[in-house]
N, C-alpha and C positions, 0 to 999 in steps of 0.2 A: 571919532575915533574907532578904531577896530578893537575887538576883544576876542579871546579864546580862551575857553575853561580848560583848567587843568585840574586833576584829582590824585590823592594817593592812591598807589597800587599795593594793596596789602597782599601779602602771601596767605593761603589759607591756613586757618588754625588747625593743630591735630589734635582731635578728641581721643580720649583714652576712657573706656567704659569698663569695670569691673565689678564683681559682687564680691562683698566680705561679709562671712557669718560672725556677728557679734556676740561675744559673750562664751559661756561653755555648753550651750544647747546646740547640738550638732544638727546639720541640715538634711538628714536621714534617719528615719524612724524604724521601728520594727513592732509588729503587732502578733500578740500571742492569744490565740482565739480559746484556747483552754482556760488562760485567766482572765481573759477579756481584758488584755492591758496593753497600752501603747508605752514603747520606751523609746525617748523621751514622750511624755503626754504634753502636746503643744497648749492644750486647754489649762493646764497648770502651770507650765513653764513654757512660755511663748518662744517660737524661734524668732531671732531677730536679723533681718538680712539688710545691709547697707549698700546702696550703690555707690561708687566711688568714681566720681565723674572729675577729670582734670583736663587740662588743656596747655599745649605749648606753642607759643608765638615763636616763629621763625625770624620774625622783624624785631623781636626783643621788647617791644613796647608793653606787653601785658606780663605780669610775674607768672612764671609757671607754677602750676600746683592745683589743688583743688578749686572748683567751681559750683560745689553743692549749693553755696549759699546764694547763687545767682542763677539757679534754674527757675524755670517758670512753666506753668501748665502742667504740674506733676501729677500724675495718676497710674494707678495699677489696675490690671485685669486679671480676673480669675479664669483660668481655662481647663476645664474639666470635662472629658469626654468629648472634646473638639468644640464644646460651647463656650464662647467668650463672654464674660460679664464684668462691667464696669465695678470696682469696688468703691462703694460710697463711703463718705465720711462717718454715716450713721452705722456703718456693718458692726456687728459685734464679733465678728471673726478675725478682723483685721484693725490695726491701728496705724496710721499713715503720718510720716512728719512731712510737712509741707514748706517749713523754712528754717534757716539758719543752717549752720555747718553740716548738720546731719539730715537735710533736706533729702527726702526720697526714701527715708527709712521705713520699713514696714515692719510690723510685728504681727507674726502669724499665729493666732490663737485657735487654730481648728486642726484637726488631724487628718491626714490623707489616708486612703483605703488600699489595703495590699492589691498590687495590680491594676490600679487606678491613680496615678500620680497626679499632683495638683501643679499645672505651669502658672507661674506668677510672670506677667509681662509688664515690664516698666516702661513708662513713656514720660517724656519731659523735653523742655526747649531750652536752649541756651543762646541769648543774643549776643553776638560780637559787639562789644562796646567802640570797637574801632570804626565800623562801617554799618553795623544795624543786622548784618546777616543772621538769619537763625539757623541754628543748627538743631536738627531734630534727634532725640536720643531715644532708642529703642532697644531693650535687651530682656531676654527672658530666663528665668530660674525657675527648676524644677523640683518640687518637694516629693521624695520618694518614700513608700513605706513597704518594706520588706515583711514577709509572712515567717515570722517565726515558730508557728505552730507545730511545723514537723520537727521532732527532736533528733535532728541529725547535727553533729557538731559542725559550728560555723566559725571559721577562722576570721578574726577582725584584726586588721593593722590600724594603729592611728595615723596613719600617713596616706595622703593622696595618691591614687592611681600613678599620675605623673607630677612630680615635684620641680618645678622650675627653680633653678639655684642661681641667683644673682650676685656673684662674689663682691660686688660693689657695695650690697646693703645687706645681705643675709649672713647670719652666723656660720661659721664653718660645719660645726658639729651639729647633727639632728638625730636625738634618741627615737627609735621605732620601737613600739611596744605591741607585743602580740597577745591576743585574746581568743581564747577557744570558749564558745558557748554553746550551751545546750538550751534551746528556746532563749529565755532571756536571763539564764543563770550563768555564772562562769564554771567550765569544767573545773573540777578539784585538782590542785597542783600535783596531787600524787598520782594521778590517774593520766596525764597527758605530757607529751614532750614536743617541743620546738626544733625543727631543723630549719636552720637558715643558708640558703645556697645562693651563689653569684652563678650570672651566665658568662660564659668564657667564649669571648668571640671568635677567638683564634682556633678554639675546637668546635664549636657551636653548640656546646654542652652546658647542663647546668651541674655545677658540683658544690659540695658543702664549703662553706667559709671556713678556712684554715687547711683546706686541702693543699694550697699552695701558699704555706706561710710567707714566702719571699714576697709575692706579690698581693698578698692580702691585707696590706697595711692600713686601707682604707675603711674595713668594718670590723668592729670589736662586738664580739658576742658576748652577753653578760653571762657570770657562772651559771645561773639557773635556767639560761636559754630563752627566757620570756622577753627580752629585748635585745636590742643591738644599737651600736652608736656608729653612725655613717659619717665619716670625716670628708665632706663634700670636697674641701679643698684639695685633696689627695685624690680622688675618684677620676680623675681625667675629664674629658668631655662629658661623660655620661656613665651612668650605673645601673644595671638591671639587676634587682634583688628579689627574691622570693622567699616565703616562708610556707614550711608544710608541717603538719602536725599529725601525731600519732596519739590516739585515744584508746584506752584499753580500759572499759567500764569496770570489770572484775579484778584487773591486774595493777600492778605497780610498776610500770616500765622503767621510772628515774630510780628503782631500788632493786635492779636485776641483780642475779647472783654473780659471783665475780668470776672471771675467767681463770682457768689453772693453769692455763698454757700462757707463756709470756711470749713477746714479739710477735703476736699473730697480727698487728696491724700492717707491718712491713717485712715481715719475715727475716729481720735483722737476727743476728746472733747465729748459733749453729743449729743446723737442719740436717737430718739424715737424707743423704743423695741429694743435698741442694745443688751441687755442682751439674747435675744432669738436668736441671730445671732452669729456664731462663727467666728474667723478669719482663711481663709484658708492657708494652708502651701504655696501654689502657689501665684505668683504674676502676674499681666497681665499689660503690658507696662509700668512695674516700680510702678503700683500702689498697695495698699493693696487690697485684695479681700475678702469680707465678704460672708458668706454662710448660709444658713438655711436649715435644714434637717427636714422633717415631721413635719412642724410647723402649726400650724391653724391661719390664717388671722393675720400674723404678718408683719408689714411694717416699713422698715429700712428708716426713713425719718427725715428731719431736716426743721423746718418752716423758712420761710422769708417774711417779710412784703412788699407787692407788692403795686405799685402806680395805682390809678383808672385810668382806661382807656388805660393803657399800656400793650403792647404785650411782651411775655416772651417766651423762649423756654428751657425746661427741657430736659436733655439728659444723658444717662448712658449706661455703658457697661454691657449686661446681658447674662449669659449662664444658660441653664436649662437642666437638666437630667431629662428627664420627663416619667411618667408612667400614673399618673392621678391625678386630681385637677386642680386649676386655679393659674394662674401667671399673675400679672399686672404690668406695669409700670404706675405710676399714680402721679397727681398733684390734690389734693383735696382742695379746697380754702373754708375757713371758715372766716366770720366776727366776731365782738365782740359779736354777738348773738349766736355764734356756729352752723350757718346754713350752707348750702352748696350751693351757688348759682352756682358754676361751677364744674364740676366733669370731667376731661378729663383723659383719659387713654388709653394704648394699651394692648389688650387682645390676639391679634393674634402674639404671640411672638413664633420664631422657636424654637421648642424644639427638637434641634438636637444634644445637647451636646457640641456645638460650641459657640464661642463669636459672640455676635451681638450687633452693637451700634444702639440704639434706640432713639428717640426724641420725645417730645410732645410739642407743641406749644399752647398757652391759652392767652385769653386777660383779664385783671382785670376789671370787669364789675360792680361791687358794689361801690357807693360812700363813704361808710363807709371803716374802715382801714380794709383790707383783709390779712389774712395769708395763704401763699401757702404751703401746706405740699407736699414736692417732695420728691418720693422715690419709691420703689419696695415692691409689697406686694405679700405674698405666701399664698394660701391656699392648704398646703402640706399634703397630706395623704401618698404618697410613692415618693415623688419628692425631688430633690435638686435643689436648685436656687443659683448663684452667681452673685454678683454684685460689679462693680469698676468705679471708675473715674466719679461720680456723676459732673454736671454741670448745673447752671443756668444761663441763660445770657438774656440780654435785646435783643429784636428782633426776627423776625420771622425765619431768616435762622440760623441754628446752623453753628458753624465754626468747621472745621475739627481738630483744634488744641486745646488741654485742656490747660487751664491755671488756676494758683491758685487763690484765691481771692487777692483783692488788698493788704491786710494786711500780706498777707503770704510770697510772694516774694521769691519762691522757685522754679523758673523756669516754663518750660511748658513741657507737655507730647503730643507727636506726634503719631497719628496712621499711619502707613506706610504699604502699601500693599507688597506683595512678589514680585510684579513687580516693586518696587521702586528702583533707581539706587543705587547700592551697591559696594563696593570695600573692601576687605579683606586683610590684611596684617598680617606679623607675625615678631616677634622678637625672636631670638634664642641666648641664651648665649653660646658661645663656645671659648675655649681657644685652639689654635693650637698646634700641638707638638711641644714640647720644650726639650732640653738636659740639663744635670747637671752633675757636678763632685765636688771631694774634692781637696782642695787645703790647704796649710798651714801644712801638717801634715808631719813631717819628717820621714825618715825611722828609724832613732834611735834617742832617747831623753836621755838627761843627767840623770845620777842615781840620784834617789830621787826626780825628777820631779814629782809633785803632780797632775799636770793639763797637758792638750793640748789645743790649740786653733785652730781649723780647720776653714776653710771658704769654703762657698757653692758658686760656679759659676754657674748661671742659665743664658741659652741664647737659642735665637730661630733664624729663618731666618734672622730676622732683625739685629741680633747682642746681645750683654748682654743686659738683661731685666733690666730696670731700677725700682728700688723700687719693687721687685718681692714679697714681703711680703704682698702686698695690697690684691693679690689674692691667692698665692701660699703660702705653709706651709712646710719648711724643717725640716724634721724629722731625729735625729740624733741616731743610735744606737751603742753600742760597745758590744764585746763578748771577751771573754777570748780565745786565740788562743790556740790550741793543735795539736799535729803531725799527728791525723788523727780524723776522724768521723765528725758529724755535728756541727757545732759551733752554741751556744745558745746566740743569740742577745737580749739584752734588750733595751729599750728605755731610752737614756740617756738626750738628750736636745732636744731643737727646736730652729730655728732662722738661720740668716745667717752667724753669727760668735759666737757661743757659747763657753762656757769653759766646758770642760769633764774631769771628775775625770780619774786618769790612775789606778784607785783601782782595776780595773778588769785584769790589766797585770798579766801575769804568768813570772816569772823571767827567764824562759828558752826560752819560745815561744812568748812572748809579747802579744799583743793583736790586735785586728782588729776592725777600725770604719768603720760604714757603714752610708750611707745617702739616704734617699727617699724624692722626693717633691711631696706634693699632691695638688691637687686644692681645696682650702677650700670651694667652692660652694658659691652660692648666698645668700643674706640676705633672711631671712625667718621670718615670724610670727611664734609664737609658742602658743599652746594653752593646756590647762588642760584637763584632762579626761573627764569633762563634756563639753567640746568643747568652753570654755571661753578663750578668748585671754588674753595674759599677757599684763598689762598696767603698765604705770608708774605713779606718784602721779597725774600727769596734765591729766591723760585719754589718753595721746599718747600710740600707739602700740610699744611694744618692739621688736625688730629685731635683731636677731642674725645670725651667721653664724654656 
């Protein structure tokens, strides 16, 4: 008798390795040398790190999901200063779980040092029960300690630098909270203000959330500005968000004095000589920018009735592209006889093509009713002047925070230096690899059957995907079978369980049904050829996939 051996040919397992911080203790700490305190202190509240090991068998013999309970030869190494040391079971600084569904878990009971991170390297083995193949697992996790001794404001967001959003499993909305800290203490709310900004890919700039109300439907900033809600289902394929902070130790920016001039955010309403000024295509800090080119003595101003003996400050943002001519930021006061008792102005404006914040302080000295004409004046022969963010406030010292008039109630705008505390985060929409197959199609069907009813099975490393049509589109194709040559497939249906006609069958060779599963992509706003967004009858933007 002649013999020949044959074996199963298993496809390789797909192993997935990641770490999760279990519990409320974060994986990053800070140290304040003045108080000799760690926050958090891992010697009091340990950091718990859970390796998450899962596998996916493309042959379908093994169930998809966690295999932590089947790991062998589990060990952790501590690496400090480039020196690797095996963590023994007798260690008082660590506690390792070696069995059960949480196998590989490590409790960190020691603190890292500023500028000297602790790298924990995980090692384990998993034996493929189908063929005995050993999969070696190795992954490192770094525990970092920041130095919070220097009392410069530190902005912290409770979101990762990059968040991967899987719409098949993750909730659509995520709340991001901002915290501004001095050392280990939170800055008082009355002394700090947060500004949330989105990156605009079309202009390659950062602008404040709400600058484009029509398109900022994916981010909602809380009334106190200390948090925002990101609707990741509406953000498109990605969203880049940053938060900046203003801290005034001795001031109260959130309670700045009201603006006595109205409509200064967008220069709406009536402004003297407005027809000689144009609206710039660019904005500054969220303000509408007005520009004047080659105009003779045109002042963009608005009058305000001031009180006798009271001190006022008028301020504005001004930018000048200069070659020749005169530029003035001016407050001209006129009483009812149209005289000018006081004329205060700034003429030494820096003409370097950059934005400058200028202020003029004056006192109403005439006992009669006085009208203060506040604005910018240009005698332009070959110059261009840009103005934005007018503000008239009571008092001698201007406040760094722009506010609207009391009857406008549209929030506040803040000038932030490039050195202001800033934190940038990103949200990326990504559906990990998934598999699919056809079920419910017999090899032979009864003669005269007019339809078949196949089913789509879709799964990933977590098992069968529930309600996959929220984000995935099964497309069904059918082709007349033939003994040779390329088959001509045509789209026949879509959905998880369609009904497909057998009209394409050949009486001798039958037919072939095919399945493709596509990511439908994120919700998006659509615009016409003129750039106008499609809206419903109520003015809401229409979003489609």
